[in-house]
N, C-alpha and C positions, 0 to 999 in steps of 0.2 A: 296269735299264731306265732310259733317259734321258727326262725330260720337258722339253720346250722351253717357255720362256715364251710365253704365248699371242700368236699373230701378230695385229698389228693391221692394219687396213685403213684406216680413215678417218684416224686421227691420224698414222699413218706417212706419209701422203701430204702432210703439211704442208711447205710450202717454207721455214718458219722453224725453230721448235724442235719437234721431235717426240721421241717416245721413243727414236728411233734416234740422237738427238744428246745423249742424257743423259750428261753427263760422269762420272756416278758409276758407270756400268756398266763391268764388266771381263770379260775372257776370255770372249768371247761368240760366240754363234752363233745365228742366226735366219734363216729363209728370207726371201727378198726378197718384199715386197709391191709394190703398184702404185707405190710411191715409190722403189723400188730396194732393193738388198741391205741388211739390217740385222743387228744382233748383239745378244744379250742373254746373261745368265748362264745356264749349263747347270745345270738343277736335277735332281738324281738323287733319286728316291724313296727314302725310308728313311735318307738321310744326316742327321746332326744339324743343327738349325737354331740360329742364334744368336738367342736371345730378346731381346737388347738390354736396356736399362734404362730406368726411368722416374724422373725426378727426383721428390723428395718432393712430394706432390701436394696443394696446398690445395683444400679443397672450394669450388666457386664458388657464386654467389648462389642459383642454382636448387637446387643440391645441399644448400646450407645450409637453405633453407626446407623442402625435402622431408624432410631428416634430422630437424629439430626437430619437424616434423609427426608423424613416425613414433616419435620418442623420447618426446615430451611431449604428444602429442595436441592440439597448438595449431593454429590456423588463421590466425594473425596475420600470417604472412609478413614477419618482421622484415628480411630481406635486401633488401626493396624500398628500404630507406633506405641500403644499402651502396653504395660506389662501383662503377661498372660493371666487369666483369672484362675483362681484356685477351683478344684472340683471337690464335690461331696456327693456321696450316693449315686455316683456315675455321671453327674451333670455339673455344668459350670454356671448355673443360675441358683445355686443354693445359698440363701441369704446368710446363713451362719458362717460360711467360709469366704464370703466376698469382702475381704479386708480392704482398707484404703491406706495405702503406703504413701510417704511424702513424695516419692517419684511419681506416683499416679496423679497426685494433686498438681504437680507441675505440668504433667502432660495435659491435664484438663484445662489448665490456664492457657497453655499454648494453643490447644485446639480451639478454645473459645475465641481467642483473638483472631485466629485464621478463619474460622467460620463467619465471624462477623464482618471481617474484611472482605471475605468473598461475597457475602450477602449485600453489603453496601458498596462494593466494588471500589474500595479505597484505592486511590491512584498509587501505582508503583513508581516511585521516584527514581528508580535505577539502582545499581549496585551500591552498597554502603561499604566504606573502607574503614577498618578499625586497626589503628596502629598502636603497638605496645613498645615503649621505650625499655631497652635492655637494662639501663641503669636502675629503673624502677622494678624490674623483675628480679635481678640478681641471677645467680647460677648455682649449680651444684658444687662448683668450685669457683675460685677467682676472686676478683675484687674490682672496684670502680676504676675506670680509666679515663684519661683526658679531662681531669677536673670534674669528674662525675657526668660525663656526657655519653658514656658507653660502658660496656662490661667486658673485663679482660678474663677470658678462660686461660689461666696460665698452666693448667694441666687438663687431661682429658675429662670432659664433663659436658654438661648441657645448660642451655637457657631455654625455658619453657613458659608457655602461657596457655591457659584454658580459655575457650570462648564458646559462645552459644550460637547454634544454627537454628533459626526458626523456620526458614523455607529450605527444604532440601534441594540439592541441585549442584551446579558447578560453581567453584570458588577459586580465585587465585590467592595462594599464599606466597609470601615474599619475606626476605630478610636482607638487611644491609650489613655486610661484613668485610673484614680485611685481615690480613695477618701480620704479625711480627715474625718475619721469616727467619729461619735458621736451620742449618743442617742441610743435608742433600736433597730433601724433598720439600715441595710447597705445603702450606697448611692444608689439611684435608678435613672436610666436614660432611655431615649427613643431615638432611632435613627429613623430619618424620611428622606424621599426624597419627596420633593414637598408636604410636609404635610402628606404623606402616611407612616404609621408606619411600620417599618421593625422588626417585631417580638414582638411588644408591649413593656411594661415596663421591664427593665432588672435590676437585682440587681448587684452592683459592691462592693463586700466586700474588694477588694484589696486595699492596701496602696502604698505609695511611694516605699516601699522596693521591691514590685512585681507588677508593673503596668500591666494592662490587655489590650490586643488588641482584640477588638470585630470586627468580620468580617461577613458580611451578603452578600449573592449573590442575585442579582436582575436580573430576566431573561427577563424583558420586557421594558427596557429603550428605549424610542423613540428618534429619533434625535431631537436636540434642546437644549434649556437651562434648567437646572435643579438645584435645591437647596438641598444640603446635610446638615442636622442639627443634633446636639447632644444637648438634653435638659436635664437639671437638674430638677428632679421632686419633691424631698422631703427634702427641706431645713429644718435644725434644729439648733436652738441656745438656749443655757441655760446659761445665763450671770452669774447666781449665782454660778454654778459649773464649769464655764469656758469651756463649751462644745460647740463645733461648727462643724456642718457637712457641708462640702463642696465638690464640684466636680472639679477635676483637668483634663483639656483636653490638651494632648500633641500635637496631630495632627489629621487631617482627611485625608482620601485617597480614590481615585476612581482608579480602574484598569479594563481595558477591550479594546475592546470586547473580550469576552471569547468564545471558540467554534466557531470562525468565519471562515466561508468558503468563501474566496473572490471569486467573479464571475470569471469564466475562460475567458481568452481572446477570443474574437470573431474573428477568423482568416479572415473571409471575410471583416468584418468591418475594421479591422486593415489594411488590404491590400488596401482597398479603400481610407483610409486616408494617410497612410504612402506610398506614391506613388513612392518614390525613396530611394536609399541606400546611406547614407552619407559617407560610406567608399569607394564608387565606384565614387564619384564626389565631387565637392567642397561642404563643409558642409553648408555654407550660401545659395549657390544656391539650394541645395536640401531643406533646410528649407523654402526658398521663394516659391519653387514649391508646397511644402506641404500646407502651409498656404493659398496661393492664391487659390488653388483648393477647400480647405475646406471652406474658407470664402465665396467664391462664391456660394457654395451650401447653406451654413448656412444663408447667408444674402440674398440669392435669387436674386442676381444680380451680374454683374461684379464688380470686385474690382479695385481700382487704384493702381498705383505703390507706391505711398506714404503710403497708408494703408498697403501694403504688407511690406514695409520697417519697419514700426512702429511695426508690429507684429513680424518680425524677430528680431528686437532689444530686444524684451522681451526674446526671446529664448537665445539671446546672454548673457543676464544677468546671466542666469543659467550656460551657458557654461564657463563664466568667473570665476565662483565659482567652477569649476571642475566637474559640474554635467554632466551626460550622455546626449546623443542626445534626447532620449525620454523624459526626464525630462524637458529639455528646450523646446521641441516642445509642451509639455503638458501645459506649461505656455501660449503659444500663443494660443492653442486651448481653454483654459479656457477664455482667453480674448475675443475670437471670441464669445463664448457662453454667455458671460456677456455684450456684446455690444448691444446698442439700436437697431442696424440694425438686430440683431437676435431676440431680445425680443419684437420688434415692427414691424408691417408691414408698412413700410414707403412709402408714396406716396407724391411726390413733385410737387408743382405748380411752373411754370416758373416765374410767377408774383403772389406771394401769396395773393395780395389783388384785383386780377382781377376777374370779374364775367364772363369772356369769358371762355366758356367750351374748354377743350383741352383733347386729347386722352391720356389715360394712356400709359406709356411706356410698351413695350412688356413684360418686366419682372414684372412690377406692375400688368399687366393683368393676367399674369400666376399665380402670387400669389393670387390675388383675386379669381381666378378660383379654385385653389387647396384648399384653405381654405374654399371655399363655399361647394364643393363636398366631400372633404377628411378631412377637419379640420386639414390639414397638409401641409407641404412644397410641391412645384412642384417637380415632378420626373425628370429624365434625359431627357425624350422625351419632356416634356413641356419646360424645360430650353433650349433645343436645338432649338425648334421652336421660342422661345423668342429671342435666340441669332441671328437667321437669319431673324427675323421680320416677319415670315410667320404666326405667331399665330394671327396676327390682321385680316388676311383673314377670312371672315365669314364662308366660306365652311370648312376651317381648324378648326376653333373654334367649329363648329357644330360636326365635326368629333371627336374632342378631348372630347367633352361632352359625346358622345356615348361611347367612349373608357374608359373614367374615370368612367361612371356610371356602367360599367361591371366589374370594378376592385373591389376586396373585401375591399379596403379602402373606398369605398362608403357607407359601413356600418355606417360610421360616421354620415350620413344623418339620419339614423334610431335612433341613440343614441342621437344625439345633436340637430338636427332640429325637427324631429317628437317627440323625447322624451320630448322636452320643449313645443312645440306647442299643443301636445295632453296630456300634463301633466303626462305622464307615469313615468317620473323621480320622480314625487311626491309620488310614491308608497313606496319609501324608508322612507318617513316621515309620513306615515299613520299608526295609531295604533288603530285599532278597539278594542273595549272592549271585552276581552275573556269571560266575564261573560255573554254577550249578544250573541256573535257569537262563540259558542263553537268549531266549526270546524276550526276556524282560526289558522293558524300556519305558520312558516317560509317556510315550503315546498309548501304550497298552494301559498303564496305570490310569491315564486320564479317561480312556474308554470304560475301564471298570467302574470308576467313580461315577461317570455319567450314567452307566447302565443301572446302577443301584439307585441313584437318585431318581431317574425316570420311573423305575420300577415302583419305588415307594410312593412317589407322586401319584401314580395311577390309582393306587388303592385309596388315596385321599380324594382325588378329583372325581373319580368314578364311584366313590362311596362303596367299595367292595367290602366283603367280609375280610376283616383285617387278618384273621387267622389263616386265611388262604394264601397268605404270603409264603407260608412254609412249603406248599406244593403247587404253586401257581403254574399254569399250563402256558405260560408265555414268558419271554425274555426280550430284552432290547439289545441287539447286536449290530455290529458293523462287520465288514469282511475280516479285518485283522483279529477282532475279538473272537469271531466264529472260528477262524483257523486255530486260534489258541485253544479254544474249547474243544477242538476236534469235531465241529458241527459244520454242515453245508453253509456256504457263504450266501448271505441274503442279497448279494448284488449291490451293496452300498459301501464304497471304499472308506468313507469317513463317517457319515451321519449314521446314528443308531436308529434302527427301525424295529418295530414290534414284529416278533416272530413267534409262530405258534409251536409249542413244544409238546403237544400231545403225543404220548407214546415214546418220548425221548428219554434218555438216561440222565437228563439234566432238566431241572425246573425247580423254581422256588429259591428263597433267599439262601438257603444253606448250601446251594450249589454254585453260588456267584463268586467270581474271583475276588471281589472286595473282602467278603467274610473269610474266604479260605486263605487269602494272603495274610490278613491281619492276625489270624489265629495260627500262624506257622512260625517256625524259626527260620532264620535266614538261609539255612542249608537243607532243611528237611520239614516234613509235616510234624505236627505236635498234637496227637489225639488227646492227650490230657487237657491241653489248652482249649481245644475245640469242645471237648465234653464239659469242661468247666464253664465255658461260655454259654452253652445251652442250658445248664442248670441255673446259672446266675441271671441270665438275660431273658430267657423264655419261661423259666419256672420259678425265678426268684428264690432259689434255695441252694446257693453255692456251698461248697464244703469249707471247713475251717482251714487255717494255715497248716501246712504239713508239720509233723513233729520235728524237734530239733535233731540234727545229726543224721538225717536221711541221706543216703548217698545220692549223688546226682545221676541224671540219666546217662547211660553209658554211650560215650561218643569216641570218635577216632577211627583211624584206619585199621587198627587191629581188631576192632569190634565187628562181630559177625551177627547176621540175623536181620530181619526186616524191622522197621520201626515198631510194628505191632509186637513182634516176638520179644524185642528188648523192652517194650513197655510192659508186657505181661511178666517178664522176669523181674522187672523193677518192682512191681506190686506184690511180689511174693513175700515181702516183708509184712508180718501180721499187723504192724502198726499203720500200714498204708492200705491194707486190703479193703477195709470197710468203705472208705470213700471211692477208691479206684474201681471197685466193683460196679459202680454205676457210672462214674465219669468216663472210664476207658471205653466201654462198648459204644457210648454215644459218639466218641471220636473215631472209633474204628469204622463206623458206618460211613465215614467220609473219606476213608483212605484211598479210594480211587481217584480223588482229586489231590494233586501234589501241592507243594508249598506256594504256588501262585495260581492254583485253580485249573490247571490243565488236567485232562483225563489221562489216566494211565492204568495199565493192567498189571504192572510189576513195580515192585519197590526194589530197584537195582536187579538183582538176579532172583528175587523172591517174589512169588505170586501174591497178589493182594487178596486178603480175606476181609471182606466188609461186613460179615455176619456178626451178630451179637445177641446176647440174652440178658435182660434186666433181672435184678434180684427177684422180682415177683414172677418171673417165668415168662414174660412176654419176649418174643424173639422177633428179629428182623434180619433181612438179607442184605439191605443196602440203604442208602440215603433216602430213597423214596419211601421205603416201608417205615423207616424211623420217623419221617415227616408225618405219616398217618397216625403213628402212636402219639406224637407230640400234639397233633390237632385234636385228638380225642381226650387228651388229658385235661381235666377241669382246671388244673393249675395254670394252664397256658393263658386263657382269657383273664384269669385273676391276676397273673404277673403283668400282662399288658396294662390292666388297670392300674396296678401298683406303680409301674413305671410312669405312666401318665399322671398319676396322683402326685408323685414326687416332683415331676417336672413343672406341673400346672401351679402347685403351691409354693415351690422353691424351698422345700423343707423335706427333711426325712419323715417317714411314717413312724408313729409312736403306737403303744399298745391301745391307746384310746381310738386310734383310727382303724382298728380291725373291722368293726362293724360298718364303718363308713365305706371302706373299701369293698366290703361285702355287698352293701347296697348298690354301689356303682357297678360292680361286676355283674350283678343280677340284671340291672337295666341294660348293660352292654350286651349280655347274652340274649335278652328279650328283643333287643334292637337288631338282631341278626349279626351281631359282632362287627358292625360297621363303625368307622372312626367317628362319624357324626353322632351315632348313638352313644359312644363313649363320652364324647365331649359334652353333649347335652346332658347326660347324666351327672357328669363332673361339675358343670358350672351351675347347675341348679341344686346341687347338694349343699346342705349347711356347712360342710367342710370348706366350700369355696366361697359361699356368700356370707359367712359369718367369721368371727374371731372372738378371742377372749384375752384378758390380761394375764399376767404371769404372777402368781402369788409370791409374796416375799419368802 
């Protein structure tokens, strides 16, 4: 039986680049839609599928925090200090773009040390003082002073020292200085950290007879590298009278952290790691037992005897220096957390250059599954099923999917999958102009973010038809958000509650403030951006970049007409018309919602027109009717599958994935378009359970 790639409707009517023009498609056949005849690969049920391959996959920032949470019981989120992850195909978990820079390696090292210190509750011995002698540092100008015991800044310049902060918090910075006074004013200096002035310019009238120590408390030093500087600001020299004003710097110092409360030991996490007592058995045997169990969990696979021996050898270095058992084990644990086997999701090919597909090992499969659904490491049950090989059984795999989706850790799908697919993460980077949108504030933004998160989570937790997100008959509102939307207040000043929207002029994701804000300009709506978002994120068929030298959208006080009228005039250029004929009407349907999602009937002095007609003749009056068109479009479930496919595998889709995505989409449709049906179809498909090497 032949199964044809789903026929599209809306995206294939594009006059620019639609799926019908995809240069990657080959030997194709597809019935003609409103846009004309099309072609796609013929997918035959039961034929083998090429599973492709995933590059060795570094865990990203969110995955790192979740993994150390589940491994060590920490809530510190050390990855907040890591460099931001690169994005590809709309997600930040794409293996090919997750590079590893030297700075990131340094952050990994610092995080591993802090995490192990927290686990083992290494005693905090109080603030540490580091003093740097100025004669060793030198300056941007000047020379040694007093037989090499200080540094003389004989003209305006600085003495500086870089230093590392491992524990963020409050620190004292100090310097011992005096002046060779001359002229009408005393020596003037400025102390800075990273160019930030600590107290502004300071007069130093003191001389060598009574040097002055200047001390400043800094309450917010972050972890990382900082530069402490002392600058001489007011050089003075009168050759005729032999008067010379200079600054003498003796030393610079940093002391801290101050007022530091080290995290308390987590007894449960400690007991899970320190599984034996070295006083009750051979020390090396106990060390081997601890590191083998910890490494297996951290590396998400069984460890070899040689790996265990090398880890124990690290602990023995500390033991040989007279350090205690916890200190030695701490070195081994840090090594485990710095290993590529922890920082990367390693999948091995028996023959790296073979194109012959092979099944993932049970532990590799468990890791793929847990990072897809939880953005974290496998738990004990998954590891146990991997250990005995039963995870490969399809019935067991489906059972695990249902269990994992019911776990609170599946909230990672809301934050990391939906948050990027639906652009809700971008709300943090949205800055509407407060002069245009006077009601916009941080509280409103937080309510919008919570509204969308609770909304998406409902579709996952209640296993609703995922496509119904487009026109759902409920929303989550509190009183301020309801007022902003022009809706009756639900009687909840702060907490968001579920509100029935049957018959209302608002409902579904496309009418939520999060989406409407991130697809707007700071001072106005942007129908083109909103229409392009629908094409790219819901239909997976965005337009190409605009041609060169296309005039920008007309802005300014002298411009007249509504945003719609100006957009329609803008697309009068024949080179723009093909793409804009389908993008713009999609955005016009949302024009009743302003740049921060509030309802409006007028755009300034102009009445809103939310009607539109697609190139194939389908017409709609507003956002609600547009949602119905999108729900009935076969490319909508296909695009949802494609988005989940990319996120689940951490790679872009290739031409060989066309039939795989078709298989999964068919199962998604047959399962009522629930997210659980999509996930089960995904994780039981060869694209997820298998891989191959890459030919030379």
